[in-house]
Phi, psi and omega in degrees: 000122180286132180296139175231090183293152175205155176275138179277090180258099191300323181297321179291317180294321178293327175293315186284334185304304181295327179296315180293320179301317180288318179300315179294318179299321178297319179294320176298316181298308182290327176297321179295331178283346183052061182295147177284337176254188181282164176293136179302148178295156174293147179273160187299331179290348178256026181285137173285170179298146176275127184306328180283339183289342182296336177294325182274356181132166182280149181289160176289134180272127177252167178255168177297322178302327185284354183245025185305133177218138178293333183266024177221055188299326182296332182288346182245009174288150182303330178290327177294326177292327174294318176299313180302312180295320178297317179291321176300318179298317180293320179298317180289331183219075185297134180232135177080011181250129182277126178241150170281176180299331181272007179087012179273144173259126189279345184211120177295326181296316178292326178295319178300312180297321179295320180293314178301315180300317179297316178300320181289314182297322181275359179056032180300322185251019180300129178077012180266153178219351181067011181079010179230186178295156178303317181299313181294319180299310183290332172293320177298312179302312180300313182297321179298311183294316180297314180299321179298313182289317180296320179298319179297318180294317178299314180297322178296319178296319178298319179298322177295314180299314180298319179296315180297318179296321179295317179296329180272357179079018180263103186242063179263000000 
């Protein structure tokens, strides 16, 4: 796995967390329906932070309650709220994640494993099922955490590219 470093910007991650939880839940929901066509696109209210917007200020943080969708039932199960609170706690107070001196995390993959390990060690999700099978629930948990970390790494790379292009005078 190639390292993809990113800065742990808690306000950005807290903004993206409920959006990602609902986006992943929608994909699980539509996948279970086995649609003949593709899964509907995410709606604009479920947009993750735009990597360039961080220059203009941090995004507004929403809660999981504020993103309610009928086509994302797993995201509104009481166990999902336990996951949400557990992840918010880890985002605000990261434990077991290796950071550089500048606050960068060098690998989204290692960050995912550290977050999962923390959830397991603290028994945050003990006895949870999300109202679905254990396999489906833990796949949902894994996908949410992975999507959150990968998006942060992707956004960090875009910011570097934009900065380099700006420094070189390339503005298209």
